[in-house]
C-alpha positions in Angstrom: 94.3 60.6 113.6 91.6 61.7 111.1 89.2 62.6 113.9 92.0 64.5 115.7 92.8 66.4 112.5 89.1 67.1 111.9 88.7 68.5 115.4 91.9 70.6 115.2 90.8 72.0 111.8 87.4 72.8 113.3 89.0 74.8 116.1 91.9 76.4 114.2 90.8 76.3 110.6 93.8 74.1 109.6 95.6 71.1 111.1 99.3 70.2 111.1 98.7 67.5 108.5 97.6 70.2 106.1 101.1 71.7 106.1 102.7 68.5 104.7 101.6 69.7 101.2 100.4 73.1 102.1 100.4 74.3 98.5 98.1 71.4 97.4 95.8 71.9 100.4 95.5 75.7 99.9 95.0 75.3 96.1 92.1 72.9 96.7 90.5 75.0 99.4 90.8 78.2 97.3 89.5 76.5 94.1 86.5 75.0 95.8 85.7 78.2 97.7 85.9 80.4 94.7 83.8 77.9 92.7 81.2 78.2 95.4 81.4 82.0 95.4 81.0 82.1 91.6 77.8 80.0 91.8 76.3 82.0 94.7 77.6 85.5 94.3 75.1 88.4 93.9 77.7 91.2 93.8 80.9 92.2 92.1 83.7 94.7 92.4 82.9 98.1 91.0 85.8 98.0 88.5 84.4 95.0 86.6 80.9 94.0 85.3 79.1 91.1 86.9 79.8 89.0 83.7 83.5 89.9 83.9 83.5 89.0 87.6 82.0 85.6 87.0 84.7 85.0 84.3 87.5 86.1 86.7 86.1 83.7 89.4 86.0 80.9 86.9 89.6 81.5 85.8 90.8 81.5 89.5 88.8 78.4 90.5 89.8 76.4 87.4 93.4 77.5 87.3 94.7 77.7 90.9 94.8 74.0 91.3 95.4 73.0 87.7 98.9 71.5 88.2 97.6 69.3 91.1 94.8 67.9 89.0 97.2 66.4 86.5 97.9 62.7 86.5 100.3 62.2 89.5 102.4 59.6 87.7 103.2 62.2 85.0 103.7 65.0 87.4 106.0 63.1 89.7 108.3 62.0 86.9 109.5 65.6 86.4 108.6 65.6 82.8 107.3 69.0 82.0 105.4 68.2 78.8 102.8 70.4 77.1 100.1 69.5 79.6 102.3 70.6 82.5 103.1 73.9 80.9 99.5 74.7 80.2 98.5 73.8 83.8 101.2 76.0 85.3 100.3 78.9 82.9 96.7 78.6 84.0 97.8 78.6 87.7 100.0 81.6 87.2 97.1 83.6 85.6 94.8 82.4 88.4 97.3 83.5 91.1 97.7 86.9 89.5 93.9 87.4 89.5 93.6 86.0 93.0 96.1 88.6 94.3 94.6 91.4 92.3 91.1 90.8 93.6 91.9 89.3 97.0 90.2 92.1 98.9 87.1 91.8 96.9 86.5 88.0 97.5 83.3 88.3 99.3 79.6 88.1 98.5 
C-alpha cells in the first residue's frame, strides 16, 4: 500500500490516504515547505522588508502545525489546557499570515 500511495502521490501530488487526516497532512506539508522557503529565499514581497518576511515565514512554519505537534495523548483526551490554547493561537496567527501572503509564497 505504501508503494501504491507513493506512486499515486508522485503522479497526482496527493493520495487518498492523505485525506484521512487532511488537516494534519496539509499542515505538515505547509510547515515543511515554508521552513525550506525561509531558509532558501532570496526575495520578499514589496510590502515588507526581507527581515520582516523571514519572521513571517518563521511564524507560519512554526505555527501552522503547532496543535499537531502536541503530545497526542494529551490532545486526544479533549483537555484544552494552556499548552493547547497556545498552540491553537499560534496556528490561528499562522493561518492568517498564510492567507494574507498566499500569493507571495514563491522564491
